[in-house]
C-alpha positions as CSV (number, residue, x, y, z in Angstrom):
1,M,61.0,83.5,18.2
2,K,64.8,83.6,17.4
3,L,67.1,80.6,17.2
4,T,70.9,81.0,17.5
5,F,73.4,78.2,17.0
6,L,75.9,78.5,19.9
7,G,77.7,75.3,18.9
8,T,77.7,73.3,15.6
9,G,80.7,71.2,16.2
10,V,81.4,67.6,17.3
11,A,83.6,65.7,19.7
12,V,86.8,66.5,17.9
13,P,88.2,70.0,17.4
14,Y,87.5,71.7,13.9
15,G,87.2,75.2,12.8
16,N,87.1,76.6,16.2
17,K,83.6,75.5,16.7
18,A,81.8,75.0,20.1
19,Q,80.0,71.6,20.6
20,S,76.3,71.1,20.1
21,S,74.1,73.9,21.5
22,I,71.1,75.8,20.3
23,L,69.6,78.9,22.1
24,I,65.9,79.6,21.4
25,D,64.7,83.1,22.5
26,T,60.9,83.4,22.7
27,S,61.1,87.0,23.8
28,N,59.6,85.8,27.1
29,S,62.1,83.0,27.9
30,K,65.4,81.6,26.9
31,I,65.8,77.9,26.4
32,L,69.1,75.9,25.6
33,F,68.8,72.8,23.5
34,D,72.0,70.9,24.5
35,C,75.0,72.5,26.0
36,G,78.1,70.9,24.7
37,I,81.7,72.2,25.6
38,G,82.2,75.8,24.4
39,S,78.5,76.7,24.7
40,Y,79.2,78.4,28.1
41,H,81.5,80.9,26.4
42,R,79.2,81.3,23.3
43,L,76.5,82.6,25.6
44,E,78.9,85.2,27.0
45,E,79.8,86.2,23.5
46,L,76.2,86.7,22.7
47,G,75.7,88.8,25.9
48,V,73.4,86.3,27.5
49,S,74.0,85.6,31.2
50,V,73.9,82.0,32.5
51,N,71.2,83.4,35.0
52,D,69.0,84.4,31.9
53,I,68.5,80.8,30.9
54,D,65.1,79.5,32.0
55,A,65.5,75.8,30.9
56,V,67.8,73.4,29.3
57,C,66.6,70.5,27.1
58,I,69.1,67.7,26.6
59,T,68.9,65.4,23.6
60,H,71.1,62.6,25.1
61,H,74.0,62.4,27.6
62,H,77.0,62.4,25.5
63,L,79.8,64.8,26.4
64,D,79.7,66.9,23.3
65,H,76.0,67.6,24.0
66,N,76.0,68.2,27.8
67,G,79.6,68.9,28.7
68,D,78.9,72.4,29.9
69,L,75.8,71.6,32.0
70,L,77.6,71.6,35.3
71,N,79.6,74.7,34.3
72,I,76.3,76.5,33.8
73,L,74.8,75.3,37.1
74,K,77.9,76.1,39.1
75,A,78.1,79.6,37.6
76,R,74.5,80.2,38.3
77,W,75.1,79.1,42.1
78,L,78.1,81.6,42.2
79,L,76.1,84.4,40.6
80,G,73.0,83.8,42.8
81,G,70.8,82.3,40.0
82,E,67.4,80.7,40.5
83,E,66.5,77.1,40.0
84,L,67.2,75.8,36.5
85,R,64.7,73.4,34.9
86,I,66.4,70.6,33.1
87,Y,64.6,68.3,30.6
88,G,66.0,65.1,29.1
89,P,65.5,61.5,28.3
90,E,65.2,58.7,30.9
91,G,68.3,58.6,32.8
92,T,68.8,62.4,33.3
93,K,68.0,62.4,36.9
94,A,70.6,59.5,37.4
95,F,73.2,61.4,35.3
96,L,72.8,64.6,37.4
97,N,73.2,62.5,40.5
98,S,76.3,60.9,39.2
99,L,77.8,64.3,38.6
100,L,77.2,65.2,42.3
101,E,78.8,62.0,43.2
102,A,81.9,63.1,41.4
103,Y,81.8,66.6,42.8
104,P,80.2,66.2,46.2
105,Y,81.3,69.8,47.2
106,L,78.5,71.0,44.9
107,R,75.7,69.1,46.7
108,G,73.1,71.5,48.4
109,K,74.5,74.3,46.2
110,L,73.2,73.8,42.7
111,K,69.7,74.7,42.1
112,F,67.8,72.5,39.4
113,A,64.9,70.5,38.8
114,V,64.8,67.5,36.5
115,D,61.9,66.5,34.2
116,E,61.9,63.4,32.0
117,R,58.5,63.9,30.5
118,D,58.1,63.9,26.8
119,K,55.7,67.0,26.5
120,F,55.9,70.1,28.5
121,E,55.7,73.9,28.4
122,E,58.3,76.5,28.7
123,D,56.3,79.5,27.4
124,V,56.2,77.5,24.2
125,R,54.9,73.9,23.7
126,I,57.8,71.4,23.5
127,R,57.5,67.6,22.7
128,A,60.2,65.0,22.5
129,I,60.5,62.3,19.9
130,P,62.7,59.2,20.6
131,T,65.6,59.1,18.1
132,I,68.0,56.5,16.9
133,H,71.4,56.7,18.6
134,S,73.8,54.6,20.5
135,I,72.2,55.6,23.9
136,E,68.7,56.8,24.9
137,S,68.2,60.0,22.8
138,R,65.4,62.3,21.7
139,G,64.8,65.2,19.3
140,Y,62.6,68.2,20.2
141,V,59.7,70.0,18.4
142,I,59.0,73.5,19.6
143,D,55.5,75.0,19.0
144,D,55.3,73.0,15.6
145,V,57.6,75.7,14.3
146,V,61.2,74.2,14.6
147,A,62.4,70.7,15.1
148,I,65.9,69.8,16.5
149,S,67.1,66.3,15.9
150,G,70.0,65.8,18.2
151,D,72.2,62.9,17.2
152,T,70.4,60.4,15.1
153,R,70.1,58.4,11.9
154,A,67.6,60.2,9.7
155,F,64.3,58.4,9.8
156,K,60.7,59.1,8.6
157,D,59.0,59.5,12.0
158,F,61.2,62.5,12.9
159,I,61.9,64.0,9.4
160,S,58.1,64.1,8.7
161,V,57.1,66.2,11.7
162,D,55.1,69.4,11.2
163,C,57.5,72.4,11.4
164,S,58.7,75.3,9.4
165,V,62.4,74.8,10.1
166,M,64.3,71.6,10.8
167,V,67.7,71.4,12.4
168,H,69.2,68.1,11.6
169,E,72.6,66.6,12.2
170,L,74.7,65.3,9.3
171,S,77.8,63.8,11.0
172,L,79.2,61.6,8.2
173,P,80.1,62.1,4.4
174,F,79.3,59.9,1.6
175,N,79.9,56.2,1.7
176,Y,79.6,55.7,5.5
177,Q,77.2,53.5,7.4
178,A,74.2,55.4,8.7
179,D,73.7,53.4,12.1
180,Y,73.6,56.0,14.9
181,H,74.4,59.1,12.7
182,T,73.2,60.6,9.5
183,T,74.9,60.4,6.0
184,P,73.9,62.3,2.9
185,E,72.5,59.0,1.4
186,N,70.5,58.4,4.5
187,L,69.1,61.8,4.7
188,K,68.1,62.1,1.0
189,G,66.3,58.8,1.3
190,V,63.8,60.3,3.7
191,L,63.8,64.0,2.5
192,K,60.6,63.3,0.6
193,Y,58.7,63.1,3.8
194,C,60.1,66.5,5.1
195,K,57.5,69.1,5.7
196,A,59.9,71.8,6.7
197,E,60.4,74.8,4.4
198,K,64.2,74.9,5.2
199,L,66.7,72.5,6.6
200,Y,69.8,73.5,8.7
201,L,72.5,71.0,8.9
202,T,74.7,70.8,12.0
203,H,77.1,68.5,13.9
204,L,79.3,67.8,10.7
205,Y,82.4,65.9,11.4
206,P,85.5,67.3,9.7
207,M,85.4,64.8,6.7
208,A,81.7,65.7,6.2
209,H,82.4,69.5,6.5
210,R,85.1,69.3,3.9
211,V,82.6,68.0,1.3
212,K,79.7,70.1,2.4
213,D,79.3,71.7,-1.1
214,E,78.8,68.4,-2.7
215,I,76.4,67.4,0.0
216,L,74.2,70.5,-0.5
217,E,74.0,69.9,-4.3
218,Y,73.3,66.2,-3.9
219,L,70.4,66.7,-1.4
220,E,68.4,68.9,-3.8
221,F,66.6,70.7,-1.0
222,D,66.6,74.2,0.6
223,V,69.4,73.4,2.9
224,V,71.9,75.5,4.7
225,V,75.1,74.3,6.8
226,A,74.7,75.9,10.1
227,E,77.8,77.9,11.7
228,D,78.5,79.0,15.3
229,M,76.6,82.2,16.2
230,M,74.3,82.1,13.2
231,S,70.8,83.3,14.1
232,I,67.5,83.0,12.4
233,R,64.0,84.3,13.0
234,L,61.3,81.8,13.3
């Protein structure tokens, strides 16, 4: 299994980063976890056609996590792609319907099926865990190998899941309030429960990214700040 960070950025421009998106290639299937703006082009850079994607798993419906979903669906229609399976939290069906209300010319053209269950299989076993964000949100655990947090405050129930690698957001720097996003203090407070061998940090806002070295030293854990197009074998 191979994980590639397509986008590690946030809702404001910084460092030419695409917004949140991760591609997991199991060798038998390709699954996107979020598809924020810019991920569509990162797939092209990687040499992966939109028609090669078997499923998309959305953590929550904020633009920097789903902004390229309609682009992907439309491109698949124009390129003769098959039905795309879309997994997401409660409200995902309503979200897709609202997109088609806004772009009615796409009705009857886009091929997709929406699934809001919290356990499913896409060549690998995937389960969703509710997370703490400003809207309905979930993280994903894939085959008990890798966990992907999406946007959330760090909390024990997610950080303690069985996995080898954890991808966790760290939006904010020191001395911020950890309400719907993670701060270094918030993350360090629950790291004692982490069972992962390695932690990859993503979704750093510019003010957090500028102090990333201080954050890594403070956390005292095997931590890497993820960058766009970084790949790891799982």
